[in-house]
Each structure stands twice: as C-alpha cells, then as structure tokens.
C-alpha positions as CSV (number, residue, x, y, z in Angstrom):
1,M,81.2,68.3,87.2
2,T,81.5,71.3,84.6
3,R,78.9,73.6,85.0
4,P,77.0,74.3,81.7
5,A,77.6,77.1,79.7
6,R,75.0,80.0,80.2
7,L,76.5,82.9,77.9
8,A,77.6,83.3,74.6
9,V,80.7,85.7,75.1
10,G,82.3,88.1,72.5
11,V,85.6,89.5,73.1
12,V,86.5,92.8,71.5
13,S,89.4,92.7,71.3
14,A,92.2,90.1,72.4
15,G,94.5,92.2,74.0
16,R,96.2,91.7,77.3
17,V,93.0,92.5,79.4
18,G,90.3,91.0,77.0
19,S,92.1,87.7,76.4
20,V,92.5,87.0,79.9
21,L,88.8,87.9,81.1
22,G,87.4,86.1,78.0
23,A,89.7,83.0,79.5
24,A,88.2,83.6,83.0
25,L,84.7,83.7,81.9
26,A,85.3,80.4,79.8
27,R,86.6,78.9,82.9
28,A,83.5,80.1,84.8
29,G,81.3,78.0,82.3
30,H,80.6,80.3,79.5
31,V,81.6,79.7,75.8
32,V,83.6,82.7,74.0
33,V,82.0,82.3,70.7
34,A,84.2,85.2,68.9
35,A,87.1,87.4,69.3
36,S,88.8,90.2,67.5
37,G,92.5,90.7,67.3
38,V,94.4,92.3,64.3
39,S,98.1,92.6,65.5
40,K,100.3,89.5,65.9
41,A,100.5,89.8,69.6
42,S,96.5,89.8,69.9
43,V,96.4,86.6,67.8
44,H,99.2,84.6,69.7
45,R,97.2,85.7,72.7
46,A,94.0,84.3,71.3
47,E,95.6,81.3,70.3
48,E,97.2,80.9,73.8
49,L,94.1,81.9,76.0
50,L,91.2,81.2,73.6
51,P,92.0,78.4,71.6
52,D,89.8,77.6,68.7
53,V,87.9,80.6,69.0
54,P,87.3,82.6,65.6
55,L,88.9,85.7,65.0
56,L,86.3,88.3,63.4
57,P,85.5,92.1,62.9
58,P,84.3,93.5,65.9
59,D,80.7,93.9,64.7
60,E,80.2,90.2,63.8
61,V,82.2,89.2,67.4
62,A,79.3,91.7,68.9
63,A,76.2,90.0,67.0
64,R,77.4,86.3,67.7
65,A,77.5,87.2,71.6
66,D,75.0,87.6,74.5
67,L,78.0,89.3,76.7
68,V,79.8,91.5,74.6
69,L,83.1,92.1,76.4
70,L,85.0,95.7,75.1
71,A,88.3,95.6,76.2
72,V,90.0,98.8,74.0
73,P,92.1,101.5,75.2
74,D,90.1,104.4,76.8
75,D,89.9,106.6,74.1
76,A,88.9,104.2,71.4
77,L,86.0,103.0,73.6
78,G,83.4,105.8,72.9
79,G,84.0,105.5,68.8
80,L,83.7,101.7,69.1
81,V,80.4,102.0,70.9
82,R,78.9,104.4,68.7
83,G,80.3,102.2,65.6
84,L,78.6,98.9,67.1
85,V,75.4,100.6,67.5
86,A,75.5,102.0,63.7
87,T,76.3,98.7,62.4
88,E,73.2,97.2,64.2
89,S,75.5,94.8,65.9
90,L,73.9,95.4,69.2
91,R,70.4,93.9,69.9
92,P,68.1,94.5,73.1
93,G,69.0,91.8,75.8
94,Q,72.7,91.7,75.5
95,I,75.1,92.4,78.2
96,V,77.8,94.9,77.2
97,V,80.8,95.2,79.4
98,H,83.7,97.5,79.1
99,T,86.8,97.1,80.9
100,S,88.1,100.7,81.0
101,G,88.9,101.9,84.3
102,A,88.7,105.9,83.3
103,H,85.1,105.2,82.2
104,G,82.0,104.2,83.8
105,V,78.8,103.1,82.0
106,E,77.9,106.7,80.4
107,V,80.0,106.0,77.7
108,L,77.8,102.9,76.9
109,R,74.8,105.0,76.5
110,P,74.1,104.7,72.9
111,A,74.3,101.1,73.5
112,A,72.0,101.2,76.3
113,E,69.4,103.2,74.1
114,V,69.2,100.1,72.0
115,G,68.1,97.9,74.9
116,V,71.5,96.5,76.1
117,L,72.3,96.2,79.8
118,P,75.6,98.3,80.5
119,L,78.2,97.5,82.7
120,A,81.8,98.8,83.5
121,L,84.0,95.9,85.0
122,H,87.6,97.1,85.8
123,P,90.4,94.7,87.4
124,A,92.5,96.3,89.7
125,M,95.3,94.5,88.4
126,T,98.2,94.9,86.0
127,F,98.0,92.6,83.3
128,T,100.9,90.5,80.9
129,G,98.3,88.8,78.7
130,R,99.6,85.3,79.7
131,A,98.3,82.4,81.6
132,E,99.4,83.5,85.0
133,D,97.2,86.4,84.8
134,L,94.3,83.8,85.4
135,H,95.7,83.1,88.8
136,R,96.0,86.7,89.6
137,V,92.1,87.4,88.5
138,V,91.5,85.1,91.4
139,A,93.2,87.4,93.9
140,C,92.2,90.7,92.8
141,C,89.2,93.2,93.3
142,I,87.3,94.1,90.3
143,A,85.4,97.6,90.2
144,V,81.8,97.1,89.2
145,T,79.6,100.5,87.6
146,A,76.3,100.4,86.6
147,G,73.3,102.9,86.3
148,A,72.7,104.4,89.5
149,D,69.3,103.0,89.9
150,D,69.7,99.8,87.8
151,H,69.7,97.2,90.4
152,A,69.7,94.3,87.7
153,A,72.9,95.5,86.4
154,W,74.7,96.0,89.6
155,N,73.6,92.4,90.2
156,V,74.6,90.8,87.1
157,G,78.2,92.7,87.4
158,E,78.7,91.2,90.8
159,A,77.9,87.9,89.7
160,L,80.0,88.4,86.8
161,V,83.1,88.9,88.8
162,V,82.4,86.3,91.5
163,E,81.9,83.6,88.8
164,M,85.5,84.7,87.5
165,G,87.1,84.5,90.9
166,G,87.3,87.9,91.8
167,E,86.0,90.2,94.4
168,P,83.5,93.1,93.5
169,V,83.7,96.4,94.5
170,R,81.1,99.0,93.7
171,V,82.3,102.2,92.2
172,P,79.7,104.7,91.5
173,E,79.9,106.5,88.0
174,T,80.8,110.0,90.0
175,V,84.1,108.8,91.3
176,R,85.3,106.3,88.4
177,P,87.8,109.0,87.2
178,L,89.2,109.5,90.9
179,Y,89.4,105.8,91.3
180,H,91.2,105.2,88.3
181,A,93.8,108.0,88.9
182,A,94.6,106.5,92.3
183,L,95.4,103.2,90.8
184,T,97.3,104.8,87.9
185,H,99.4,106.8,90.3
186,G,100.1,104.0,92.6
187,A,100.9,101.2,89.8
188,N,102.1,103.2,86.9
189,H,104.4,105.5,88.8
190,L,105.6,102.8,91.1
191,A,106.9,100.9,88.3
192,T,108.5,103.9,87.0
193,L,110.2,104.8,90.3
194,V,111.2,101.4,90.8
195,T,113.0,100.9,87.5
196,E,114.7,104.3,88.1
197,C,116.1,103.1,91.4
198,V,117.2,99.8,89.8
199,D,119.1,101.9,86.9
200,L,120.7,104.3,90.0
201,L,122.3,101.0,91.5
202,R,123.2,99.2,88.2
203,N,125.1,102.6,87.1
204,A,126.7,102.7,90.7
205,G,128.1,99.3,89.6
206,I,126.0,97.3,92.3
207,E,124.7,94.2,90.8
208,P,122.3,92.3,91.1
209,A,120.4,95.3,91.2
210,E,117.0,93.9,91.4
211,R,118.0,91.6,94.0
212,V,119.5,94.0,96.3
213,I,116.4,96.3,96.1
214,S,113.6,93.9,96.1
215,P,113.4,92.9,99.8
216,L,113.6,96.5,100.9
217,L,110.9,97.6,98.6
218,S,108.4,94.5,99.5
219,A,108.7,95.6,103.0
220,A,108.1,99.2,102.3
221,L,104.8,98.4,100.6
222,D,104.0,95.8,102.9
223,N,104.3,98.4,106.0
224,A,102.8,101.0,104.3
225,L,99.6,99.4,103.3
226,R,99.4,98.0,107.0
227,H,100.5,100.9,108.9
228,G,99.9,103.9,106.4
229,D,102.2,107.0,106.8
230,R,103.2,105.8,109.9
231,A,105.4,103.3,108.1
232,L,107.4,106.3,106.6
233,T,111.5,105.8,107.4
234,G,114.1,107.3,105.9
235,P,116.1,110.3,105.9
236,V,113.1,112.8,105.2
237,A,110.9,111.1,107.8
238,R,113.7,111.5,110.6
239,G,114.6,115.1,109.4
240,D,118.3,114.1,108.4
241,I,118.8,117.3,106.5
242,G,122.6,116.4,105.8
243,T,121.7,113.5,104.0
244,V,119.0,114.8,101.9
245,R,121.5,117.6,100.9
246,K,124.0,114.7,100.1
247,H,121.4,112.9,98.0
248,L,120.5,115.8,95.9
249,A,123.9,116.2,95.1
250,V,124.8,112.9,94.0
251,L,121.7,112.8,92.0
252,R,122.4,115.9,90.5
253,D,125.5,114.7,89.0
254,A,124.5,111.1,88.3
255,S,121.2,111.2,87.2
256,P,119.9,114.7,86.9
257,D,116.5,113.7,85.4
258,T,115.8,112.0,88.8
259,V,116.1,114.9,91.0
260,P,112.7,116.7,90.4
261,G,110.7,113.3,91.1
262,Y,113.0,112.9,94.5
263,V,112.2,116.5,95.3
264,A,108.4,116.1,94.6
265,L,108.2,112.7,96.6
266,A,110.6,114.0,99.3
267,R,108.3,117.2,100.0
268,R,105.1,114.8,100.1
269,T,107.0,112.5,102.5
270,A,108.0,115.7,104.7
271,R,104.6,116.9,105.0
272,R,102.8,113.3,105.6
273,A,105.4,112.4,108.0
274,A,104.6,115.4,110.0
275,E,101.0,115.1,110.0
276,V,101.0,111.8,111.6
277,G,103.8,112.6,114.2
278,V,106.8,110.6,112.5
279,L,108.7,113.7,111.8
280,R,109.0,116.7,114.3
281,A,107.2,119.6,112.8
282,D,109.8,122.1,113.4
283,A,112.3,120.2,111.2
284,V,109.6,120.6,108.3
285,P,110.4,124.0,107.5
286,E,114.3,123.3,107.0
287,I,113.5,120.3,104.8
288,L,111.3,122.1,102.5
289,S,113.8,124.8,102.4
290,V,116.4,122.7,100.9
291,L,114.0,121.0,98.4
292,D,113.1,124.5,97.7
293,E,116.7,125.5,97.3
294,E,117.0,122.4,94.4
295,T,114.0,123.3,92.6
296,E,115.2,127.1,92.3
297,R,118.6,125.9,90.8
C-alpha cells in the first residue's frame, strides 16, 4: 500500500542531484509540486525523473512548497537564498534543504531569519542524473547538517534521509568544508588518475585499456578501504628505486604532464608506507631523493 504524501516538494533546480533527490522524495510518498530548470539537460531530466511536474521560476517553485530543495552549484547558493527571501517566496514553517557539500546551514541564515527550518543534506555519491542514481541513493551515506542546538532540524534531516533510503551521517557545521574536501580529493582526483592511466595504456597500444586496468583498480580500492595503508603495494612501497627511475623516464617521454602527479603521489606513498612499516625506513630517503631530482629538472 502506497504511503500517503505528507510534504509538497519544490526542486530548485532539476540538475543531476536535484532531479534524483526529488524523485527519491516522491518515491518516499511526498509530492513534487514544481521544479525549476532552464537548460535542455535539466528539462530532459525533469521529464524523465519528475514526470508531469511543472517547470517554473525558482521563486514560484519555493512559494508552492512545504519542502524547498535547493540543488544549485556551491557558489550560486548564497545569492539564491537571498533572492528567495527578497521576493518573499519563503514562509515560516517551511523546510529549506540545500545539497551543497561545501556549505553547512550558515548559508541558509537569511532564510532561517524568516522562520524556515534550515538543513544541509549532501549525498556522498557522484550523480549522473539518470534513473540508476535512485538505486545508488539507497546504498549511500548522506551528510546531515543542522544548527548545533536545533534538535528538531537534526531529526527531520535524518528522517528525510531514511525515507529516501540513504544512511544519515551527522556532519557538524565546523567540519563541513573538510568533509567536502576529503570527498572531492577522493572521488574527483580518482577519476582524473584513472583516466590518465587509461590514456597511458591506450597510447602504448594496449587495448581494451579499461578492461586491462579495471580488476587491478577495483582490488586496490577494496584493499585500501579494508586494510588502509597496509594495502600499499608496488615499487615505491617495496623500495624498488630502479623501477621508479624507469617509470619517471618513460613518463617524461610519453606523457610529461603526468610526471608531477606521479611524483607527488609517489612521495606521499613512500611516507605513508614507511609510517605503517610496509616500506623500510632506511629506503625512504633514497626514494625521496629520486623524486626530488625529478622535481628539480
């Protein structure tokens, strides 16, 4: 039996995150009453994930909603909030949620001053804006941030996350930027690293490059999550200085733009491997010396 709807939800805007979370809230029994979307991609996502939901300007979306979901870029959020307050689109008793990882609830202060319940909900997941993301929401953690002493807001935020099928994790306002930096460093830079590795294989004539590297990367990620730094392997962790020199030489010729990243990560790997005893302490200075030589070229 379908659970009766409880909240009218307005989505600003129907981007990759907003459209998916709007659909997740609808699946939980709420009703998405309006969304905003200007680009062709946003309109298409709304048609796919929020069918029959009218597309309206942000102020009209907010005015219709009990729960206003602000899913806009980090730098646009503050201006949007001030604009909604200035147009009197928000009212006491509404729940206003933003999905920015970099911000806590301080950015919602102008809205809170008119009586809304401010919340920050950030899924620790990358979004495509397609239907498969609805399945990923169920498996992901969602960071909940509310005012330090606003127990009602914390409870509402956690309840919304559970309703969408996610796992709520409390992230205080003070550590929100560090939380977001950690996720960005992992997810975004991992994508860059993987695509660089695929390019190197492909440029060497090795195909299918993705198929060759996929099991290795999957195992490395799994081992790192299970065992931490003790999962480190490879020439740096073993102290194979000759191999490191050879890598630097071939990368210098084949893909010089890759060298700085290799050097930086190799330096971090050496130090972390030594700290947990995977790499002999007496091997660290020589490895770092080789890496320093490359940096000074």
